[in-house]
PyMOL CGO cylinders between C-alpha atoms (Angstrom):
from pymol import cmd
from pymol.cgo import CYLINDER

trace = [
    CYLINDER, -5.24, 18.69, -12.39, -2.80, 16.17, -10.70, 0.3, 1, 1, 1, 1, 1, 1,
    CYLINDER, -2.80, 16.17, -10.70, -3.06, 12.46, -10.63, 0.3, 1, 1, 1, 1, 1, 1,
    CYLINDER, -3.06, 12.46, -10.63, -4.92, 12.13, -7.17, 0.3, 1, 1, 1, 1, 1, 1,
    CYLINDER, -4.92, 12.13, -7.17, -7.91, 14.36, -8.59, 0.3, 1, 1, 1, 1, 1, 1,
    CYLINDER, -7.91, 14.36, -8.59, -8.77, 11.79, -11.15, 0.3, 1, 1, 1, 1, 1, 1,
    CYLINDER, -8.77, 11.79, -11.15, -10.79, 9.07, -10.02, 0.3, 1, 1, 1, 1, 1, 1,
    CYLINDER, -10.79, 9.07, -10.02, -10.98, 5.65, -12.19, 0.3, 1, 1, 1, 1, 1, 1,
    CYLINDER, -10.98, 5.65, -12.19, -14.55, 5.33, -12.76, 0.3, 1, 1, 1, 1, 1, 1,
    CYLINDER, -14.55, 5.33, -12.76, -14.60, 2.26, -14.89, 0.3, 1, 1, 1, 1, 1, 1,
    CYLINDER, -14.60, 2.26, -14.89, -11.99, -1.14, -14.45, 0.3, 1, 1, 1, 1, 1, 1,
    CYLINDER, -11.99, -1.14, -14.45, -11.97, -4.85, -16.01, 0.3, 1, 1, 1, 1, 1, 1,
    CYLINDER, -11.97, -4.85, -16.01, -13.44, -7.38, -13.94, 0.3, 1, 1, 1, 1, 1, 1,
    CYLINDER, -13.44, -7.38, -13.94, -12.14, -10.81, -13.58, 0.3, 1, 1, 1, 1, 1, 1,
    CYLINDER, -12.14, -10.81, -13.58, -13.56, -12.04, -17.20, 0.3, 1, 1, 1, 1, 1, 1,
    CYLINDER, -13.56, -12.04, -17.20, -12.00, -8.71, -18.50, 0.3, 1, 1, 1, 1, 1, 1,
    CYLINDER, -12.00, -8.71, -18.50, -15.52, -7.28, -19.07, 0.3, 1, 1, 1, 1, 1, 1,
    CYLINDER, -15.52, -7.28, -19.07, -15.68, -3.54, -18.46, 0.3, 1, 1, 1, 1, 1, 1,
    CYLINDER, -15.68, -3.54, -18.46, -17.65, -2.56, -15.36, 0.3, 1, 1, 1, 1, 1, 1,
    CYLINDER, -17.65, -2.56, -15.36, -18.30, 0.83, -13.75, 0.3, 1, 1, 1, 1, 1, 1,
    CYLINDER, -18.30, 0.83, -13.75, -17.70, 1.24, -9.88, 0.3, 1, 1, 1, 1, 1, 1,
    CYLINDER, -17.70, 1.24, -9.88, -21.25, 2.15, -9.03, 0.3, 1, 1, 1, 1, 1, 1,
    CYLINDER, -21.25, 2.15, -9.03, -22.06, -1.46, -10.12, 0.3, 1, 1, 1, 1, 1, 1,
    CYLINDER, -22.06, -1.46, -10.12, -19.22, -3.12, -9.55, 0.3, 1, 1, 1, 1, 1, 1,
    CYLINDER, -19.22, -3.12, -9.55, -19.61, -6.22, -7.03, 0.3, 1, 1, 1, 1, 1, 1,
    CYLINDER, -19.61, -6.22, -7.03, -17.20, -5.98, -3.81, 0.3, 1, 1, 1, 1, 1, 1,
    CYLINDER, -17.20, -5.98, -3.81, -15.09, -8.63, -3.19, 0.3, 1, 1, 1, 1, 1, 1,
    CYLINDER, -15.09, -8.63, -3.19, -14.41, -9.52, -6.79, 0.3, 1, 1, 1, 1, 1, 1,
    CYLINDER, -14.41, -9.52, -6.79, -10.78, -8.53, -8.27, 0.3, 1, 1, 1, 1, 1, 1,
    CYLINDER, -10.78, -8.53, -8.27, -10.81, -5.78, -10.62, 0.3, 1, 1, 1, 1, 1, 1,
    CYLINDER, -10.81, -5.78, -10.62, -7.94, -4.70, -13.03, 0.3, 1, 1, 1, 1, 1, 1,
    CYLINDER, -7.94, -4.70, -13.03, -6.84, -1.35, -14.74, 0.3, 1, 1, 1, 1, 1, 1,
    CYLINDER, -6.84, -1.35, -14.74, -8.07, -0.89, -18.24, 0.3, 1, 1, 1, 1, 1, 1,
    CYLINDER, -8.07, -0.89, -18.24, -4.91, 0.73, -19.25, 0.3, 1, 1, 1, 1, 1, 1,
    CYLINDER, -4.91, 0.73, -19.25, -2.02, -1.09, -17.25, 0.3, 1, 1, 1, 1, 1, 1,
    CYLINDER, -2.02, -1.09, -17.25, -3.93, -4.36, -16.33, 0.3, 1, 1, 1, 1, 1, 1,
    CYLINDER, -3.93, -4.36, -16.33, -2.57, -4.09, -12.50, 0.3, 1, 1, 1, 1, 1, 1,
    CYLINDER, -2.57, -4.09, -12.50, -4.94, -4.85, -9.77, 0.3, 1, 1, 1, 1, 1, 1,
    CYLINDER, -4.94, -4.85, -9.77, -7.25, -2.12, -8.60, 0.3, 1, 1, 1, 1, 1, 1,
    CYLINDER, -7.25, -2.12, -8.60, -9.36, -1.54, -5.32, 0.3, 1, 1, 1, 1, 1, 1,
    CYLINDER, -9.36, -1.54, -5.32, -13.23, -0.62, -5.20, 0.3, 1, 1, 1, 1, 1, 1,
    CYLINDER, -13.23, -0.62, -5.20, -13.77, 2.25, -3.25, 0.3, 1, 1, 1, 1, 1, 1,
    CYLINDER, -13.77, 2.25, -3.25, -17.18, 2.83, -2.69, 0.3, 1, 1, 1, 1, 1, 1,
    CYLINDER, -17.18, 2.83, -2.69, -19.35, 4.15, 0.55, 0.3, 1, 1, 1, 1, 1, 1,
    CYLINDER, -19.35, 4.15, 0.55, -22.19, 2.13, 1.75, 0.3, 1, 1, 1, 1, 1, 1,
    CYLINDER, -22.19, 2.13, 1.75, -23.59, 5.82, 2.50, 0.3, 1, 1, 1, 1, 1, 1,
    CYLINDER, -23.59, 5.82, 2.50, -23.00, 7.25, -0.73, 0.3, 1, 1, 1, 1, 1, 1,
    CYLINDER, -23.00, 7.25, -0.73, -20.82, 10.10, 0.88, 0.3, 1, 1, 1, 1, 1, 1,
    CYLINDER, -20.82, 10.10, 0.88, -18.22, 10.10, -1.95, 0.3, 1, 1, 1, 1, 1, 1,
    CYLINDER, -18.22, 10.10, -1.95, -18.25, 9.05, -5.53, 0.3, 1, 1, 1, 1, 1, 1,
    CYLINDER, -18.25, 9.05, -5.53, -17.62, 5.13, -6.24, 0.3, 1, 1, 1, 1, 1, 1,
    CYLINDER, -17.62, 5.13, -6.24, -14.15, 4.85, -8.08, 0.3, 1, 1, 1, 1, 1, 1,
    CYLINDER, -14.15, 4.85, -8.08, -11.29, 2.21, -8.33, 0.3, 1, 1, 1, 1, 1, 1,
    CYLINDER, -11.29, 2.21, -8.33, -7.72, 3.18, -7.07, 0.3, 1, 1, 1, 1, 1, 1,
    CYLINDER, -7.72, 3.18, -7.07, -4.54, 1.10, -7.95, 0.3, 1, 1, 1, 1, 1, 1,
    CYLINDER, -4.54, 1.10, -7.95, -3.63, -1.59, -5.53, 0.3, 1, 1, 1, 1, 1, 1,
    CYLINDER, -3.63, -1.59, -5.53, -0.09, -0.75, -6.06, 0.3, 1, 1, 1, 1, 1, 1,
    CYLINDER, -0.09, -0.75, -6.06, 1.00, 2.96, -7.48, 0.3, 1, 1, 1, 1, 1, 1,
    CYLINDER, 1.00, 2.96, -7.48, 1.89, 2.81, -10.99, 0.3, 1, 1, 1, 1, 1, 1,
    CYLINDER, 1.89, 2.81, -10.99, 4.04, 5.27, -12.30, 0.3, 1, 1, 1, 1, 1, 1,
    CYLINDER, 4.04, 5.27, -12.30, 3.61, 3.86, -15.93, 0.3, 1, 1, 1, 1, 1, 1,
    CYLINDER, 3.61, 3.86, -15.93, -0.39, 4.39, -15.86, 0.3, 1, 1, 1, 1, 1, 1,
    CYLINDER, -0.39, 4.39, -15.86, -2.03, 7.85, -16.59, 0.3, 1, 1, 1, 1, 1, 1,
    CYLINDER, -2.03, 7.85, -16.59, -6.00, 8.19, -15.34, 0.3, 1, 1, 1, 1, 1, 1,
    CYLINDER, -6.00, 8.19, -15.34, -6.27, 10.67, -18.30, 0.3, 1, 1, 1, 1, 1, 1,
    CYLINDER, -6.27, 10.67, -18.30, -5.80, 8.10, -21.09, 0.3, 1, 1, 1, 1, 1, 1,
    CYLINDER, -5.80, 8.10, -21.09, -8.60, 5.82, -19.18, 0.3, 1, 1, 1, 1, 1, 1,
    CYLINDER, -8.60, 5.82, -19.18, -10.91, 9.11, -19.36, 0.3, 1, 1, 1, 1, 1, 1,
    CYLINDER, -10.91, 9.11, -19.36, -10.57, 9.47, -23.18, 0.3, 1, 1, 1, 1, 1, 1,
]
cmd.load_cgo(trace, "trace")
């Protein structure tokens, strides 16, 4: 499985609290639980794709598998 196939279901909000993509408010900043870099919330209003977070800038030092375990 490659990195692009793994979606980040959780991130940290601005208060450094864990939040799920399906519940996260749009317009707020979110950060990776592993590398702490800024993430972007990706959630369709129609529900056509699974809600997830993606790194704002690609990070080779961050492995999604770590977040999932």
